[in-house]
N, C-alpha and C positions, 0 to 999 in steps of 0.2 A: 090113475093106469095107463100106457107108453102110447104117445101121442105118433104120427112119423106125421113129415109133413112135406110133400113136395113142389117144384116149382123149375120153370125157366120154362113150359113148353112154347111151343106152335108154333108158326107154320113158315113154311122156307121151302123154295124150290127144292130141283134135284139137284145131288153136290151143295145147299148149303153145309150149317151147320145149327149144333144147338149146344145147351152146358144143362143138364137139369143137375139142381141139387134138392136135399132130403136132409132137415133138419129136425131132431128129435133130441126134447128139453126133458127129458125124463130116464136120457139113458147116461147119466152123468155118473148114478157109484154105480154101475153093473159091469158085463162085457156083452155087445152083445156082437153077432152076427147079420151085416146088411147084405142088402143083396138089390139086384135091380130085375121089375120082372115088366114083360109090356103083355095086355091084351090088342088087335088089335078087331075089329069088328064080323061079331059072326062065328071069329075063332077063339079056341083056348086060349087061361095065357101062358104064355111059357118067358122061361126065363132065360134072360140075355147075361149078366153079367151075378158072379159071384164070387167070394175064396172061401175056400177053401181049408179045411188045420190045419195044409203046411203052410201057410197064408200066399201062393201064387188063386192068384185070379181064374177066371174058370166066363168062359166068355161063348156062348153058343154062338156055331165054326161063320154064321153068316151075317156076323157085324166084325168078327175077328179084324183086328189091323184096321179099323176105320172105328169104334169106339173105347172108350178108356175107360175104368170107375177108378174111382180115387176114396178115398176114406181121411177123416181124419178124429183119432179117438177120443182125443184126448174133447175136442167137442164138438165132440156128435154129431159128424154132418158130412155127408156124401155127397159124391159129383159122379154124373155121367156126360162123360164127354164123348159127345158123337158128331162123324166126320164125315162128310162124301156122302151125308143123307139120302136116304132113295124111297124113289112110292110107294116099295113095299117095307119100311122103316112107319108107317104108318101105324097109331095105334093110341093109347089111351096105356104114360109109362105111371105103373106100383113102384114106390119102395114101402121095399119087406125086411123087418129086423125076424133076429131066434136072441133068444138070450144064451146065454154062453156061450160057449168054443163054435169054429165055424166046422161041418161037417166035414167026411172023403167030397175028393173032386166029383166025386159025379152027384150030390146031393149038393153038391154047390150052386147051379139051377134051375133048381127043383121046385116050384112055387110052390107044394104041400107041402116042403121042407119048412115052410116061413111063417109062422102065424098073426103078426104083428103088420099090417099095411097102412100105408098113405091111404088117401081119398086118388091119388095120382093129377099122373097131366096128362094132356093130351098134344102130341106132337105130327102134325101134316104136313106130309114131304108134297109135293103137284111136282109133276112133269117135265 
């Protein structure tokens, strides 16, 4: 069974940065599409960054220009560099994945598109 493991969360002040990592030991011989999703207390999960079928990285508007998603398919790892963090970025961040090619642009940051999830890593940003 595919297992995704996130790390790198923590507590920072507004304006600070964190780098989240995601690793899976089961994606070696298959093609998977990876994304980052977050869930703030009392709110629904929302997509943060993902890659569409054209290889374009998609971001939700509120993180564009501050977050950078990168991926190493050979190593089955993904990263989310988060700069200039804001209190509203506080959430539990999940790595998510789906077997096969990535989908259309509108699916890239749709949490429902990804059936595989990690346990999450907490990000807290103080003002």
